[in-house]
ROSE-4610 file (N, C-alpha, C; in Angstrom, 1 decimal, always signed):
// ROSE-4610
residu = [M/M/M/A/A/A/R/R/R/F/F/F/C/C/C/V/V/V/G/G/G/L/L/L/F/F/F/L/L/L/L/L/L/G/G/G/G/G/G/L/L/L/L/L/L/L/L/L/C/C/C/G/G/G/N/N/N/A/A/A/Q/Q/Q/A/A/A/Q/Q/Q/C/C/C/R/R/R/G/G/G/G/G/G/G/G/G/A/A/A/G/G/G/G/G/G/T/T/T/A/A/A/A/A/A/G/G/G/G/G/G/T/T/T/T/T/T/G/G/G/T/T/T/G/G/G/T/T/T/T/T/T/T/T/T/G/G/G/D/D/D/T/T/T/S/S/S/G/G/G/A/A/A/T/T/T/L/L/L/L/L/L/T/T/T/G/G/G/P/P/P/G/G/G/S/S/S/L/L/L/A/A/A/F/F/F/D/D/D/M/M/M/M/M/M/A/A/A/A/A/A/Q/Q/Q/M/M/M/I/I/I/Q/Q/Q/Q/Q/Q/R/R/R/I/I/I/V/V/V/Q/Q/Q/Q/Q/Q/R/R/R/I/I/I/A/A/A/L/L/L/T/T/T/T/T/T/Q/Q/Q/Q/Q/Q/Q/Q/Q/A/A/A/Y/Y/Y/K/K/K/Q/Q/Q/Q/Q/Q/Q/Q/Q/L/L/L/A/A/A/A/A/A/R/R/R/R/R/R/E/E/E/R/R/R/A/A/A/E/E/E/K/K/K/A/A/A/R/R/R/T/T/T/Q/Q/Q/I/I/I/A/A/A/A/A/A/K/K/K/R/R/R/Q/Q/Q/R/R/R/T/T/T/Y/Y/Y/D/D/D/Y/Y/Y/L/L/L/A/A/A/A/A/A/K/K/K/Y/Y/Y/G/G/G/G/G/G/G/G/G/S/S/S/S/S/S/A/A/A/R/R/R/S/S/S/Q/Q/Q/P/P/P/V/V/V/Y/Y/Y/V/V/V/A/A/A/S/S/S/Y/Y/Y/R/R/R/A/A/A/G/G/G/G/G/G/R/R/R]
num = [1/1/1/2/2/2/3/3/3/4/4/4/5/5/5/6/6/6/7/7/7/8/8/8/9/9/9/10/10/10/11/11/11/12/12/12/13/13/13/14/14/14/15/15/15/16/16/16/17/17/17/18/18/18/19/19/19/20/20/20/21/21/21/22/22/22/23/23/23/24/24/24/25/25/25/26/26/26/27/27/27/28/28/28/29/29/29/30/30/30/31/31/31/32/32/32/33/33/33/34/34/34/35/35/35/36/36/36/37/37/37/38/38/38/39/39/39/40/40/40/41/41/41/42/42/42/43/43/43/44/44/44/45/45/45/46/46/46/47/47/47/48/48/48/49/49/49/50/50/50/51/51/51/52/52/52/53/53/53/54/54/54/55/55/55/56/56/56/57/57/57/58/58/58/59/59/59/60/60/60/61/61/61/62/62/62/63/63/63/64/64/64/65/65/65/66/66/66/67/67/67/68/68/68/69/69/69/70/70/70/71/71/71/72/72/72/73/73/73/74/74/74/75/75/75/76/76/76/77/77/77/78/78/78/79/79/79/80/80/80/81/81/81/82/82/82/83/83/83/84/84/84/85/85/85/86/86/86/87/87/87/88/88/88/89/89/89/90/90/90/91/91/91/92/92/92/93/93/93/94/94/94/95/95/95/96/96/96/97/97/97/98/98/98/99/99/99/100/100/100/101/101/101/102/102/102/103/103/103/104/104/104/105/105/105/106/106/106/107/107/107/108/108/108/109/109/109/110/110/110/111/111/111/112/112/112/113/113/113/114/114/114/115/115/115/116/116/116/117/117/117/118/118/118/119/119/119/120/120/120/121/121/121/122/122/122/123/123/123/124/124/124/125/125/125/126/126/126/127/127/127/128/128/128/129/129/129/130/130/130/131/131/131/132/132/132/133/133/133/134/134/134/135/135/135/136/136/136/137/137/137/138/138/138/139/139/139/140/140/140/141/141/141/142/142/142]
x = [-18.1/-17.4/-18.2/-18.8/-19.5/-20.8/-21.4/-22.6/-22.2/-21.0/-20.6/-20.3/-19.7/-19.5/-20.8/-21.8/-23.0/-23.8/-23.6/-24.3/-23.7/-22.3/-21.7/-22.1/-22.2/-22.7/-24.1/-25.0/-26.3/-26.4/-25.6/-25.6/-25.0/-24.0/-23.4/-24.5/-25.2/-26.2/-27.3/-27.7/-28.7/-28.2/-26.9/-26.4/-26.3/-26.0/-25.9/-27.3/-28.3/-29.7/-30.2/-29.8/-30.2/-29.7/-28.4/-27.8/-28.5/-28.9/-29.5/-30.9/-31.6/-32.9/-32.7/-31.6/-31.4/-31.3/-30.9/-30.8/-32.1/-33.2/-34.5/-35.0/-36.0/-36.6/-37.2/-37.6/-38.3/-37.3/-36.0/-35.1/-34.8/-34.0/-33.5/-34.2/-35.4/-36.1/-36.9/-36.7/-37.5/-38.7/-39.1/-40.3/-40.0/-41.0/-40.8/-41.1/-40.9/-41.2/-42.8/-43.2/-44.6/-45.5/-45.1/-45.8/-45.2/-43.9/-43.3/-42.9/-42.1/-41.7/-41.9/-42.2/-42.4/-41.1/-41.1/-39.9/-39.4/-40.3/-39.9/-39.4/-39.3/-38.8/-39.8/-41.1/-42.1/-42.6/-43.2/-43.7/-45.2/-45.6/-47.0/-47.4/-48.6/-49.1/-48.9/-48.7/-48.7/-47.3/-46.2/-44.9/-44.5/-44.0/-43.6/-42.2/-41.9/-40.5/-39.5/-39.9/-39.0/-38.5/-39.4/-39.1/-38.1/-38.3/-37.4/-36.0/-36.0/-34.7/-33.9/-34.7/-34.0/-34.1/-34.7/-34.7/-33.4/-33.2/-32.0/-32.0/-30.8/-30.6/-30.5/-31.0/-31.0/-29.7/-29.3/-28.0/-28.0/-29.1/-29.1/-28.9/-29.5/-29.3/-27.9/-27.3/-25.9/-25.0/-25.2/-24.4/-24.6/-25.8/-26.1/-25.3/-25.4/-24.7/-23.2/-22.6/-21.2/-20.8/-21.7/-21.4/-21.4/-22.3/-22.4/-21.1/-20.7/-19.4/-18.3/-18.2/-17.1/-17.1/-18.3/-18.4/-17.9/-18.3/-17.8/-16.3/-15.7/-14.2/-13.6/-14.1/-13.5/-13.7/-14.8/-14.9/-13.9/-13.7/-12.7/-11.3/-11.0/-9.7/-9.5/-10.6/-10.5/-10.2/-11.0/-10.8/-9.4/-8.9/-7.5/-6.5/-6.7/-5.7/-5.8/-6.9/-7.1/-6.3/-6.5/-5.8/-4.3/-3.9/-2.4/-1.9/-2.6/-2.1/-2.1/-3.0/-3.0/-1.9/-1.6/-0.4/+0.9/+1.0/+2.2/+2.4/+1.3/+1.4/+1.8/+1.3/+1.7/+3.2/+3.6/+5.1/+5.9/+5.5/+6.3/+6.3/+5.2/+5.1/+6.1/+6.1/+6.9/+8.4/+8.7/+10.1/+10.6/+9.7/+10.0/+10.2/+9.4/+9.5/+10.8/+11.2/+12.4/+13.6/+13.5/+14.6/+14.8/+13.6/+13.7/+14.2/+13.9/+14.4/+15.9/+16.4/+17.8/+18.5/+18.0/+18.6/+18.7/+17.6/+17.6/+18.7/+18.8/+19.8/+21.2/+21.4/+22.8/+23.1/+22.1/+22.3/+22.6/+21.9/+22.1/+23.5/+23.9/+25.2/+26.3/+26.1/+27.1/+27.2/+26.0/+26.0/+26.7/+26.5/+27.3/+28.8/+29.1/+30.6/+31.1/+30.4/+30.9/+31.0/+30.0/+30.1/+31.3/+31.5/+32.6/+34.0/+34.1/+35.4/+35.5/+34.5/+34.5/+35.0/+34.4/+34.8/+36.2/+36.7/+38.0/+39.1/+38.8/+39.9/+39.5/+38.5/+38.2/+37.8/+37.2/+36.9/+35.4/+35.2/+33.8/+32.8/+31.6/+30.4/+30.0/+29.5/+29.2/+27.9/+27.1/+25.7/+25.6/+25.1/+24.8/+23.4/+23.1/+21.7/+20.8/+21.3/+20.5/+21.4/+20.8/+21.6/+21.9/+23.0/+23.4/+23.0/+22.2/+21.8/+22.6/+23.2/+24.0/+23.3/+23.0/+22.3/+23.4/+23.3/+24.2/+23.4/+24.1/+23.5/+24.4/+23.9/+24.6/+24.0/+24.9/+24.4/+24.3/+23.2/+23.0/+22.6/+22.3/+21.9/+20.9/+20.5/+19.5/+20.1]
y = [-56.1/-55.1/-54.8/-55.9/-55.7/-54.9/-55.0/-54.2/-52.8/-52.6/-51.2/-50.5/-51.2/-50.6/-50.3/-51.2/-51.0/-49.9/-49.7/-48.6/-47.3/-47.2/-46.0/-45.7/-46.7/-46.5/-45.9/-46.4/-45.9/-44.5/-44.2/-42.9/-41.9/-42.3/-41.4/-41.1/-42.2/-42.0/-41.0/-41.1/-40.2/-38.8/-38.6/-37.3/-36.7/-37.5/-37.0/-36.7/-37.5/-37.2/-35.9/-35.7/-34.5/-33.3/-33.4/-32.2/-32.0/-33.1/-33.0/-32.4/-32.7/-32.1/-30.6/-30.2/-28.8/-28.0/-28.6/-27.9/-27.5/-28.2/-27.8/-26.5/-26.0/-24.7/-25.0/-26.2/-26.5/-26.6/-26.7/-26.8/-28.3/-28.5/-29.9/-30.5/-30.0/-30.6/-31.8/-32.4/-33.6/-33.3/-32.0/-31.6/-31.4/-31.1/-30.9/-29.4/-29.0/-27.6/-27.5/-26.3/-26.0/-26.9/-27.1/-27.9/-29.3/-29.4/-30.7/-31.1/-32.1/-32.6/-34.1/-34.6/-36.0/-36.7/-38.0/-38.7/-38.4/-37.9/-37.7/-36.3/-35.5/-34.1/-33.1/-33.5/-32.5/-32.0/-30.8/-30.2/-30.4/-30.5/-30.6/-29.4/-29.0/-27.9/-26.6/-25.5/-24.2/-23.7/-24.4/-24.0/-24.4/-23.4/-23.8/-24.3/-25.0/-25.6/-24.5/-23.4/-22.3/-21.7/-21.6/-21.0/-21.9/-23.2/-24.1/-24.1/-23.9/-23.9/-22.6/-21.5/-20.2/-19.5/-20.0/-19.4/-19.6/-18.7/-18.8/-20.2/-20.8/-22.1/-23.2/-23.0/-24.1/-24.2/-25.3/-25.5/-24.6/-24.5/-23.7/-22.3/-21.8/-20.4/-20.1/-21.1/-20.9/-20.9/-21.8/-21.8/-20.5/-20.0/-18.7/-17.6/-17.6/-16.5/-16.6/-17.8/-18.0/-17.6/-17.9/-17.5/-16.0/-15.3/-13.8/-13.2/-13.8/-13.3/-13.5/-14.7/-15.0/-14.0/-13.7/-12.7/-11.4/-11.0/-9.7/-9.6/-10.7/-10.8/-10.7/-11.4/-11.4/-9.9/-9.3/-7.9/-7.0/-7.1/-6.3/-6.6/-7.8/-8.1/-7.6/-7.6/-7.0/-5.5/-4.9/-3.4/-3.1/-3.9/-3.6/-3.9/-4.9/-5.2/-4.1/-3.6/-2.5/-1.3/-1.0/+0.2/+0.0/-1.2/-1.5/-1.3/-1.8/-1.7/-0.3/+0.5/+1.9/+2.6/+2.3/+2.9/+2.5/+1.3/+0.8/+1.5/+1.7/+2.4/+3.8/+4.5/+5.8/+5.9/+5.0/+4.9/+4.7/+3.8/+3.5/+4.7/+5.4/+6.6/+7.7/+7.9/+8.9/+8.5/+7.2/+6.8/+7.0/+6.7/+6.9/+8.4/+9.2/+10.6/+11.2/+10.7/+11.1/+10.7/+9.4/+8.9/+9.7/+10.0/+10.8/+12.2/+12.8/+14.1/+14.1/+13.0/+12.9/+12.7/+11.8/+11.6/+12.9/+13.7/+15.0/+16.0/+16.0/+16.9/+16.4/+15.2/+14.7/+15.0/+14.8/+15.1/+16.6/+17.4/+18.9/+19.2/+18.6/+18.9/+18.4/+17.3/+16.8/+17.7/+18.2/+19.1/+20.4/+20.9/+22.2/+21.9/+20.7/+20.4/+20.3/+19.6/+19.5/+20.8/+21.7/+23.1/+23.8/+23.7/+24.4/+23.9/+22.6/+22.1/+22.4/+22.4/+22.8/+24.2/+25.1/+26.5/+26.7/+26.0/+26.2/+25.7/+24.5/+23.9/+24.1/+24.8/+25.1/+23.9/+22.9/+21.7/+21.7/+21.4/+21.1/+22.2/+21.8/+22.7/+22.5/+23.6/+23.5/+22.9/+22.7/+22.2/+20.9/+19.9/+18.6/+18.6/+17.7/+17.6/+17.0/+16.0/+15.3/+15.0/+15.1/+14.8/+13.3/+12.9/+11.5/+11.0/+10.0/+9.3/+8.1/+8.0/+6.9/+6.2/+4.9/+4.2/+3.5/+3.6/+2.9/+1.9/+0.9/-0.1/-0.4/-0.4/-0.7/-2.0/-3.0/-4.3/-4.3/-4.9/-5.1/-3.9/-2.8/-1.7/-0.8/+0.2/+1.1/+2.4]
z = [+38.8/+38.0/+36.7/+36.1/+34.9/+35.2/+36.3/+36.7/+36.9/+37.4/+37.7/+36.3/+35.4/+34.0/+33.3/+33.4/+32.8/+33.4/+34.7/+35.4/+35.0/+34.9/+34.4/+33.0/+32.1/+30.7/+30.7/+31.5/+31.5/+32.1/+33.1/+33.7/+32.7/+32.0/+30.9/+29.8/+29.5/+28.4/+28.9/+30.2/+30.7/+30.7/+31.1/+31.1/+29.7/+28.7/+27.3/+26.8/+27.2/+26.7/+27.4/+28.7/+29.3/+28.6/+28.2/+27.5/+26.1/+25.5/+24.2/+24.3/+25.4/+25.6/+26.0/+26.5/+26.9/+25.6/+24.5/+23.2/+22.7/+23.1/+22.6/+23.2/+22.7/+23.3/+24.7/+24.9/+26.2/+27.3/+27.1/+28.2/+28.5/+29.5/+29.8/+31.0/+31.4/+32.5/+32.2/+31.1/+30.7/+29.9/+29.8/+29.1/+27.6/+26.9/+25.4/+25.2/+24.0/+23.6/+23.6/+23.4/+23.6/+22.7/+21.5/+20.6/+20.5/+20.8/+20.8/+19.4/+19.3/+17.9/+17.9/+16.8/+16.6/+16.2/+16.1/+15.7/+14.3/+13.4/+12.0/+11.8/+12.9/+12.8/+12.5/+12.4/+12.1/+13.5/+13.5/+14.8/+14.9/+16.2/+16.5/+17.3/+17.3/+18.1/+17.4/+18.3/+17.7/+17.4/+17.6/+17.4/+16.0/+15.2/+13.8/+13.8/+12.7/+12.5/+12.3/+11.7/+11.4/+12.7/+13.7/+15.0/+15.7/+15.6/+16.3/+15.7/+14.4/+13.7/+13.8/+14.0/+14.0/+15.3/+16.3/+17.6/+18.4/+19.4/+20.2/+20.9/+20.9/+21.5/+20.5/+19.3/+18.3/+17.6/+17.1/+16.4/+15.2/+14.4/+13.2/+13.5/+14.6/+15.0/+15.4/+16.2/+16.6/+15.3/+14.4/+13.1/+12.4/+12.3/+11.6/+12.3/+13.6/+14.3/+14.1/+14.1/+13.9/+12.5/+11.5/+10.1/+10.0/+10.7/+10.6/+11.3/+12.3/+13.0/+12.1/+11.4/+10.5/+9.4/+8.8/+7.7/+8.2/+9.4/+9.9/+10.0/+10.5/+10.7/+9.3/+8.3/+7.0/+6.4/+6.6/+6.1/+6.8/+8.1/+8.8/+8.2/+8.0/+7.4/+6.0/+5.2/+3.9/+4.0/+4.9/+5.0/+5.5/+6.4/+7.0/+5.9/+5.1/+4.0/+3.0/+2.6/+1.7/+2.2/+3.5/+4.0/+4.0/+4.3/+4.3/+2.9/+1.9/+0.6/+0.1/+0.5/+0.1/+0.8/+2.0/+2.7/+2.1/+1.7/+1.0/-0.3/-1.1/-2.4/-2.2/-1.1/-0.9/-0.5/+0.3/+0.7/-0.6/-1.4/-2.7/-3.6/-3.7/-4.6/-4.0/-2.7/-2.1/-2.3/-2.1/-2.3/-3.7/-4.7/-6.1/-6.4/-5.8/-6.0/-5.5/-4.3/-3.7/-4.5/-5.0/-5.9/-7.2/-7.8/-9.0/-8.8/-7.6/-7.3/-7.1/-6.4/-6.2/-7.5/-8.4/-9.7/-10.5/-10.4/-11.2/-10.6/-9.3/-8.6/-9.0/-9.0/-9.4/-10.8/-11.7/-13.1/-13.3/-12.6/-12.7/-12.2/-11.1/-10.5/-11.5/-12.1/-13.1/-14.3/-14.7/-15.9/-15.5/-14.3/-13.9/-13.9/-13.4/-13.3/-14.7/-15.6/-17.0/-17.7/-17.4/-18.0/-17.4/-16.2/-15.5/-16.1/-16.2/-16.7/-18.2/-19.0/-20.4/-20.5/-19.7/-19.7/-19.3/-18.3/-17.7/-18.7/-19.3/-20.2/-21.6/-22.0/-23.3/-24.2/-23.6/-24.4/-24.8/-26.0/-26.6/-26.2/-26.5/-26.2/-24.8/-24.2/-22.8/-22.5/-23.5/-23.2/-23.9/-23.1/-23.7/-24.1/-25.1/-25.6/-24.5/-23.8/-22.7/-21.5/-20.3/-19.2/-19.1/-18.6/-18.5/-17.1/-17.1/-15.8/-15.6/-14.4/-14.0/-12.8/-12.9/-11.8/-11.0/-9.7/-8.8/-8.0/-7.5/-6.8/-5.6/-4.4/-3.2/-2.7/-2.6/-2.1/-0.6/-0.1/+1.3/+2.1/+1.6/+2.4/+1.7/+2.4/+1.8/+1.6]
């Protein structure tokens, strides 16, 4: 049983090493890159370290690509948020304009009613100096 577990451990280690070698530019066939790398991380031969770190298949290249994608997503979200805010501002301005128009119409109607009643019953002057605005509030509805 112990030999079986040790064998599985070694087989798993070989599989993991094979996957790690596949991350190199040379592939996972047991070979190394064109120039190869030494144990200290420096490169030998004609392959530069910058190419190994920025070429397709390297971890740094994958991280850079992921970062570019994330930046693109963030830019799209910012643009969408800006558009939504502009739309909400337009809706708010239109709502305020409609409310002001309604208040003006109500004040004019009240003034006409006041003038009519003053003329009919002979009370006071028919023109007020300023229209009276009355705000109303309805709870729970629009």
